[in-house]
C-alpha positions in Angstrom: 20.3 -9.3 11.8 19.3 -6.4 14.0 16.0 -5.0 15.0 17.2 -1.5 16.2 17.8 1.8 14.5 20.9 2.5 16.6 23.4 2.3 13.7 23.2 3.5 10.3 26.8 2.9 9.3 29.6 5.4 8.7 28.4 9.1 8.7 30.6 11.0 6.3 31.3 14.5 6.9 30.7 17.9 5.1 29.5 17.7 1.6 29.8 13.8 1.3 26.7 13.4 3.3 24.5 14.5 0.3 25.8 11.3 -1.5 24.1 9.0 0.9 20.4 8.2 0.5 17.7 6.1 2.1 15.0 4.6 -0.1 11.9 3.4 1.7 9.1 1.4 0.3 5.7 2.6 1.8 3.0 -0.2 2.4 3.9 -2.7 5.2 7.2 -0.9 5.4 6.5 2.6 6.7 2.9 1.9 7.4 1.2 -1.3 8.7 -1.4 -1.4 5.9 -1.9 -0.5 2.3 -2.2 3.3 1.5 -4.7 2.7 -1.3 -7.0 0.5 0.9 -6.6 2.8 4.0 -8.4 5.6 2.2 -11.1 3.5 0.8 -13.5 3.9 3.6 -13.2 7.6 3.2 -13.9 7.5 -0.4 -17.1 5.4 0.4 -18.3 8.0 3.1 -17.8 10.6 0.4 -19.6 8.8 -2.3 -16.7 8.1 -4.5 -16.9 4.3 -4.1 -20.1 2.3 -4.2 -21.0 -0.3 -1.5 -20.1 -3.2 -3.8 -16.7 -1.7 -4.6 -16.1 -1.0 -0.9 -16.9 -4.6 -0.2 -14.3 -5.7 -2.9 -11.8 -3.4 -1.3 -12.3 -4.9 2.1 -11.8 -8.4 0.7 -8.5 -7.3 -1.1 -7.2 -5.7 1.9 -7.7 -8.7 4.1 -6.0 -10.8 1.5 -3.1 -8.3 1.3 -2.8 -8.0 5.1 -2.7 -11.8 5.7 -0.8 -13.0 2.8 0.5 -9.9 0.8 0.4 -9.8 -3.1 2.4 -11.6 -5.8 3.6 -9.6 -8.7 0.5 -10.7 -10.7 -1.7 -9.8 -7.8 -0.3 -6.2 -7.6 -0.9 -5.9 -11.3 -4.6 -7.1 -11.0 -5.0 -4.7 -8.0 -3.5 -1.8 -10.1 -6.1 -2.5 -12.9 -9.0 -2.6 -10.5 -8.0 0.5 -8.7 -7.2 2.6 -11.9 -10.6 1.4 -13.3 -12.4 2.5 -10.2 -10.8 6.0 -10.0 -11.5 6.8 -13.7 -13.4 10.2 -13.9 -12.6 10.9 -10.1 -11.7 14.6 -9.4 -8.1 14.8 -8.7 -8.6 17.8 -6.3 -11.5 15.9 -4.4 -9.3 12.8 -3.9 -6.4 14.8 -2.6 -8.7 16.9 -0.3 -10.3 13.7 1.2 -7.0 12.1 1.6 -5.6 15.1 3.3 -8.5 15.8 5.6 -8.6 12.2 6.8 -4.8 11.5 6.9 -4.4 11.9 10.6 -7.1 9.4 11.7 -6.8 7.1 8.8 -3.1 6.6 8.0 -1.0 8.3 10.8 -2.1 5.7 13.5 -0.8 3.0 11.1 2.7 4.5 10.8 5.3 2.2 12.4 7.0 3.9 15.3 10.2 2.2 14.3 10.0 3.6 10.6 9.3 7.0 11.9 12.2 6.7 14.2 14.5 5.4 11.4 13.4 8.2 9.0 14.2 10.8 11.7 17.6 9.1 12.2 18.6 9.1 8.4 17.5 12.9 8.1 19.6 13.7 11.3 22.6 12.0 9.6 22.0 14.2 6.5 20.9 11.4 4.2 18.6 12.1 1.4 15.3 10.2 2.2 13.1 9.0 -0.5 9.7 7.1 -0.4 9.4 4.7 -3.4 5.9 3.2 -3.7 3.6 1.4 -6.1 0.7 3.5 -4.7 -0.5 6.6 -6.6 1.5 9.6 -6.0 -1.6 11.8 -5.1 -1.8 9.6 -1.8 2.0 9.1 -1.4 2.8 12.7 -1.3 0.4 13.4 1.6 2.0 10.7 3.7 5.4 12.0 2.8 4.4 15.4 4.1 3.5 13.8 7.6 6.8 12.2 7.7 8.7 15.3 6.5 10.0 13.4 3.4 10.4 15.7 0.5 11.2 13.2 -2.4 8.6 10.8 -3.7 8.8 8.3 -6.4 5.4 6.6 -7.0 2.9 5.5 -9.6 1.7 8.2 -11.8 -1.8 8.4 -13.1 -2.9 10.5 -16.0 -5.0 13.4 -15.6 -7.1 15.5 -17.9 -9.5 18.4 -17.0 -8.8 17.9 -13.4 -10.0 14.1 -13.5 -8.1 10.7 -13.6 -8.4 9.2 -17.1 -7.5 5.6 -16.0 -4.1 5.6 -17.8 -1.0 4.8 -15.7 1.9 6.9 -16.8 4.5 5.2 -14.7 3.9 2.0 -12.7 6.4 2.1 -9.8 6.9 -1.7 -9.1 9.8 -4.1 -9.4 12.3 -3.2 -12.0 10.6 0.2 -12.6 11.4 0.9 -8.9 15.1 0.0 -9.5 15.3 2.2 -12.5 13.8 5.1 -10.8 16.1 4.8 -8.0 19.0 4.8 -10.3 17.6 7.9 -12.1 17.4 9.7 -8.8 20.9 8.7 -7.7 22.2 10.1 -11.0 20.2 13.4 -10.7 21.0 13.9 -7.0 24.7 12.7 -7.1 23.9 9.8 -4.7 26.3 7.0 -4.1 24.2 4.0 -4.0 26.9 1.9 -2.5 26.7 4.0 0.6 23.0 4.1 0.5 20.0 2.1 2.0 16.9 0.7 0.9 14.0 -0.8 2.8 11.1 -3.1 1.9 8.9 -6.0 3.0 8.3 -7.6 -0.4 10.1 -9.8 -2.8 8.8 -7.7 -5.6 11.4 -5.2 -4.5 14.4 -7.3 -4.7 15.7 -5.3 -7.7 15.5 -2.0 -5.7 17.2 -3.6 -2.7 19.9 -5.0 -4.9 21.0 -1.6 -6.2 22.1 -0.2 -2.8 25.1 -1.1 -0.4 22.8 -1.6 2.5 19.6 -3.6 1.6 17.2 -4.1 4.5 14.3 -6.5 4.6 11.5 -5.1 6.9 8.9 -7.6 8.1 9.7 -9.6 5.0 7.5 -12.0 3.2 8.7 -15.6 2.7 10.5 -15.1 -0.6 12.1 -11.9 0.4 13.3 -13.4 3.9 14.9 -16.4 2.0 16.6 -14.1 -0.3 17.9 -11.8 2.5 19.2 -14.7 4.5 21.0 -16.2 1.5 22.6 -12.8 0.8 23.2 -11.9 4.5 21.0 -8.9 4.3 19.9 -7.0 7.3 16.5 -8.1 8.5 14.3 -5.9 10.8 11.1 -6.3 12.6 8.7 -3.5 12.8 6.0 -4.2 15.5 4.6 -0.8 16.7 1.8 -0.6 15.6 0.8 -4.3 15.0 -0.8 -4.3 11.5 -4.3 -5.4 12.5 -7.4 -4.9 10.4 -9.4 -2.0 11.8 -12.8 -2.9 13.1 -15.6 -2.0 10.5 -18.1 0.8 11.3 -21.8 0.1 11.8 -22.4 1.4 8.3 -19.9 -0.9 6.9 -21.2 -3.8 8.8 -24.7 -3.1 7.2 -23.3 -2.8 3.7 -21.0 -6.0 4.3 -24.1 -7.9 5.6 -26.3 -6.7 2.6 -23.8 -7.8 0.0 -23.1 -11.1 1.8 -26.8 -11.8 2.1 -27.1 -11.1 -1.6 -24.3 -13.3 -2.5 -25.5 -16.2 -0.3 -29.0 -15.8 -2.1 -27.4 -16.2 -5.5 -25.3 -19.1 -4.3 -28.3 -20.7 -2.7 -30.4 -20.2 -5.7 -27.6 -21.8 -7.8 -27.4 -24.9 -5.6 -31.2 -25.3 -5.6 -31.4 -25.3 -9.4 -28.5 -27.6 -9.6 -30.3 -30.1 -7.3 -33.8 -29.6 -9.1 -33.1 -29.3 -12.8 -36.2 -28.2 -15.0 -38.0 -26.5 -12.1 -38.6 -22.9 -11.9 -36.8 -22.1 -8.8 -37.1 -22.3 -5.0 -40.4 -21.1 -3.4 -40.4 -17.6 -2.1 -41.1 -16.9 1.5 -43.8 -14.3 2.1 -44.1 -12.4 5.3 -44.8 -14.4 8.5 -48.4 -13.8 10.1 -48.8 -13.7 13.8 -50.8 -16.7 15.1 
């Protein structure tokens, strides 16, 4: 196992260089967060996301950062996010993401990943980002990294707005199939190529290349990587911490939590006092 970017293996000369590629997962591999969740705050500030939806995103992001997502969890998140963006202007989403990229996502890019991408490009390798996130967001991050080829989830558009339909879901076996399609189209030798990911859901993609690398792997991927003697790398800069909420978001979170607590409290009171109309309401306090 190695934690450095010093060696990428043999570097063939001349035209043979074009036959080697490096395929990178995005979330928690290149960036220390989820690209979809990272932009959620900006969509809230621009009125695309309601406070309740923002709170749901915050909870989902916290769960993702601390424990990751299972295959089923990824599907659920996909359905929630596509339902949320239905009707949104494609140009507005792209504009918000581009305008906020440098203070939202750029600080979360692992320095080790940036260096590794730079090393692959310097070696003449064809670098590809392969992500389950929506292409409209991944494209902008790829531009920041100088990566020209993106394979990502494709959302249907009509009259400049998202319809809520998923045309291509770039996850699991779909990632592996897309990788093979790219290899055929670009004359890439997969046996000489590399793939990087943090998640066990990407094992089908990692198995397609000669140099699979587990980056900050989840438990299942780490077991698989150890069993198959795959390279394991640890990216630590930046450390993937949850960003501190803004004052506005604290207010939103407190309001939602207070409302939730009130509902739960009322439910408990009714359970303890069956047949009664409900707990007494407190009026404003009077000064004595």
